[in-house]
N, C-alpha and C positions, 0 to 999 in steps of 0.2 A: 717667397721672400724670407731672408734670414734675419737674425736679430739686428745686424748692422743696418739693414734696409729699414726696419721698423724704427730704429733709433734716428736714422737720417730723416725720415718723414716727420717724426715727432719733433725733431729739432727745428724743422722748417715751419710746421703748422701749429705748434703748441700755443704760441701767443694769440693767433687768430681764434683758436678754439676756446681757450680760457676767456678771452675778451668777449666773444659772442655769447658764451654761456653766462658770464657775469651780467651782461646786459639783459638777458632774458630772465634770469632767476633773481637778480638783484642781490646775490649772495656770492661774494668773492671766494670765500673758503669752500663753499659747496661746488662752485665751478671748477676750482683747481683740483679738488678731490675727484670729481666726476671725470675730468680729463685724464687724471692719473690712472683711474680704473680702466678707462678705455684703452690706453696704451698698454696696460698690463694684459688686457684681453687680446690685444693685437699680437703681442709677443707669443701668445699661446696658439692663436688660430691662423695667423697669416702664413706661417711656414707650410701649412697644409692647403690653404685656400686663399690666395692673395686676392684682395678686392680690386675691381676695375678702377675705382676711385678711392685711393687710400685716405685722402683728406676727408672726403665725404663720409667714408666708413667711420673714421674716428669721430667726426662731428655727430653723426647719427647715434653712435654707441654712447658717446659722452652725454648726449641729450637724454637718452633712455636712462642712463645711470642717474642723471639729475632728477628726472621724473620720478624714478623709484625712491630717491631720497626725499623728495618733496611729498610723495604720497604718505611717507611715514611721519610727516609733520602736519598735523591737523590744522595748525594755525596758518599754513600757507596754501590752503585750498584754492584761493583765488589765483595765486601765481601759477599753480599747477594747471589750472584751467587755461590760463593764457599760454602757457608753454606748450601744452599738449593739444591745443584746439585745432591747429591746422599745420600738419607736417609739411605740406607743399609750400605754404607761405613762408615757413621758417627756412626751408631749404633755399628758396629763392632769395631770401634776405641775406643768407650767409654764403657769400661767394668766396670759395677757398683761394681764388687767385687775386683777391682784392686786399690791398693794404689800406685800411681806412682808419677813421678816428677811434675805433674800438681799441686798436693796438696802442695808439697814442695815449688813450685814457688809461690803459693797463700800465703803461710806463709811469705815468704820473701817480697812479695809486701805489705801485711798487716802491716809488721813491718819495712817498708822502712824508712831510716834515714830522709827523707824529712818531715816525720810526727812527731808531738809531742808525748810524751809518752802516754798522755791521748787518743789521736786519735788512736795510735797503739793498745792500749788495747781494745778500743771500736770496731775498725774495725776487729781485730782478733776474738773477741768473736762473732761478727755478721757473718762474711763470712767464718771463719774456724770452729768455734765451733757451728754455727747455732743458736745462741741465738737471741731472739727478742730484739727490743729496750727496751721494758718494762722489760724484764728479766735483761738486763744489767743495767738499771736504778735502779732496786731493789737491785742488787748486790752491786753497788757502792754508793747507797743512793744519787743519783742525779736525777733531773727531767727528764722525758722522752724526752722533747724537747731538753734538753742539749745533751743527747746521740745522738738523731737524727741529731742535728746540727754538732756534732763531726764527725759522719759517713759521712754526706754529704760533709763537708769540706775536709775530708780525701780523698774521691773519687775524688773531684775536684782538690785537690793538686796533687794527683798521675797522673791525666790526664794532668794537666798543666805542670808537670815536664817531661812528656813523658816517664814515667816508662814503659818499655816493659814487656810483660808477658813472662818471661823466667827466668830460673835459672841463678843467677849471675855466672860468671866464678869461677872456684874452689877456686882461691886465694881470690877473693872478697867475695865469699860465706863464707869462714872461718872467714873473718874479720867481716862480718855482722851477723854471727851466734850468737855472743854474744848479739846483739840487740833482736833477736828472743827469745833467752833463757830468757833474762831479762823481756820481756813482759809476758811470761808464768809464771815466778817467781813472778812477781807483782800480777798476777791474783790469783795464789795459796796462796800467803801471805795474800791477802785480805780475801780469803776464810777460811784460818786457824786461823786468828786472825783479826776480823773486826776492821777497824780503828775507826768506830763510830757506833752508833745505839744501839739497845737493845739486840742484840745477840752477843755472843762471837765468835761463829763459823758460817760460811756460807758454809756448806758442798757441796751444789750444785755447788758453784763457784769453790771450791777447786778441786772437781772431774772433772770439765771441764778442769781445768789446767792439771790434771793428764792425761786426755784423749789426750790433745794436746801434752804433753810430750811423751806419748806412740807412737803417730803417728809420731812425729819427730824422735824418736829413731828407728822406723821401716824404715824411709826414709833415715836416716843418721847413719847407724849402726857402722860406723868407727870413729865417733866423741865421744871421752870419756866423754866430759862435758855434752853432751846430756843425756847419761846414768847417769851421776852424778846428774843432775837435777831431772831426773825421780826417782832415788834412794832417794833423799832428800824428794821429794813429797810423795812417798809411805811410807817411814819410819815415816814421820811426821803425815800423815793421819792415820797411824795405831793406833795412840793414841787418835784419835777423840772420840771413844765410851766412854773413861774414863775421858775426859777433862771437861765434864759438868755434873752436877747433874740432877735429874728428872725435876727440875724447870728451867733448863738452866743456873744456876749459875756456875761459874768457879770452877774447882777442881784442886788444885795445884799439881805439879808433885809428891811431897812427900806423898800426900793423895790419889793418884789415885790407883784404883784396877787394877793392871797390868794383871790380868786374863782377863780383858775386852779388852785389846789391840788386834788388828786384826793380828793374826798370819800369815794369808795368805799375807797380805800387807807387813809384815816384811820380809817374804821370798822373795817376789817380789823385795823389796827394796834392800835386801842383794845381790840378783842375779844381779840387775842393778849396784850396787856398785862394784861388781867383774869385770864387763865389763868396768866400769869407771877407774879401777885401772891398766889397761893394760899398760898405758904410763905415770903413775904418776897422782896424783889427782890435779885438778884445784879447783877454789873457790867453785863450787857446790859439787864436789866430797868430798872436805874436810868437808863441812857442813853435807853431807850425812854420812861421817865417824863418825862425832860427834853424829848424830842421831842414828847411828847403835850401838854406845857404850851405849847409853841410852837403846836402844831396847834389848840389850843382858844382861842387869843388872837386877837381881831379885828385887832390891830395890834401893832407893836413896843412902843409906849408903854403899851398896855393889858396887856402880858405880865406874868405874876406872876414877876418877876425874883427876889424874895426866896425863892420856892419853888425856883427853879432853883439859886440859891446853895446852899440846904440840900441839894438833890439832888447837886450836885457835891461838897459836903463829905462826904456819905455815900459817894459813888463813890470819893473820894480815900482813904477808910478801907479799903474792901474791895478796891480795885484801884488803888493809888497809882501815878501816873505824872506826868511833867512836862507832858504834853499835857492831862491832867485839870486840873492846876494852872493852866495857861494859860487853859483854857476857864472855870475858876472866876473868874479875873481879869476876863474879859470880862463875866461875869454880875455880879460885884461892881461893876464900872464902871457898869452899867445900874441896879443897885439902890441903890448908895451913893455913886457918883461916881468919876471917874477917878483921883483922888489915891490912894485906898486900893488901887485895882487896880494902879497903877503900882508900888507897893511890892512887890506879889506878883511882878510881872514882873521887877523889878530883882533880887529874891532868886533867881529862876530863873537870871538871867544870871550873878549872882555865883557860883552853884554850878555853872555850866556844864553844866546838865542837858539842854539841847537844842542842842548845838553844830551849826552848819551849817544849822539849820532856818530857813526864811524866815518861819515862823509867829511867832517871838518878835519880830523887828523889825516885822512887820506890826502886831501888837497894840500894841506900844510906840509905833509911829508914830501909830496911831489915838488912843491915850491922850494923847500929847503934843499932838496937834492939838486935842483937847477942852480941854486945859489952856492953850491959846494959845501954846505953845512951838513956833512954826512952823518955824524953822530946824532945830531938833533933830528935829522930826517928819519934815521932808522928808528929812533924812539917813537916818533909820531906814527910811522907805518906799523910798528908792532902794537901800538895802542889801537890803531884802526882795526887791526886783525882781531884783537880781543873783543872789540865792540861789534864786529860784523857777524850777523847770524847766517849769512849765505856762505856755504862751504866753498863754493867756487871762487867767489870774490876774496874770501879769507886766504885761500892758497896763493892767489896772485900777490896779495899784500905781503905775505910772509916771504915769498920768493924775492920780491923787491927789497925787503928789509935785509935779507941775507946777502944781497949783493953790495950792501953798504958797510959790511963789517970790515 
């Protein structure tokens, strides 16, 4: 096995291993450290002698590392005795092919309300998705020490708060599920449209979010919004192949070759949306329904924009936000013309609900262009370019502004 093989096994098995070790040791930080030591040992030994059962090898090695650490802690003798008492019983209990409540508990711990959003994202990507600190740092364009510090502080915060390794009670679980979903959504959003840097897309980050959403859907099959988020991610990711040109430059929706959209992802998204629709659509389900409307249209002109307007109005009622209003304005422009849409955008500006965002002048510039107010449109697009941190998006905005001179 080479390094890539080790990393692939770790990516698949890490959540189960950390979750099982946490249950046995009662120490989240110790479990994560022991698992990391096991994969480091695998990187050294597997290229020379690949194990018959890679997941079993990682579990056994991580358990030994945990035992060694516990031996050095005199205060934890009882837990050591429990952990080391019966290797066969432990191996029987840890089925590497099973997705069980341990992984779900790990998700809820990683997304615990005592942590900041940044810490939740970093910890979830580390212990549930199995990404390294370097991979997380590259994904969010922050220094590696910053990611490491967030993860370390998160583990200390969880330990200090006495967060138990267990699933929250059903009622509390439902209350906290929104926090878990929001972390996955943040990760996916960063992958689908990077907030800064030279690339528009970070597919590896987006696909990790989809993997997390699929795992959560398997563990919580009766929660409609879990399927709603999965549907939204699948349907959005289906357009990735057509969203950038060969040089990585953005391709606008109206210019995309829809034959390049991923049909399999669209089918998966529609199937998840059907499951989300069983008890009425929530915020993620409504966004997925909007994405499904785009996915089913042969062109921008043939898109059911009236339906999209209605869906955004519903979304604005259940999850009001200025971004939802801005997106509704875009849909209104397509359904009823730019004048009505401009009134919505100007109201957003008057209420100062999206200060410093490049999205507002971007949309306003497009609307003014359609209304023939070219000098104003150019000024808005140039302002949007100054505010935009993503270099690919900025270049598109500047090109559009240049055509209006």
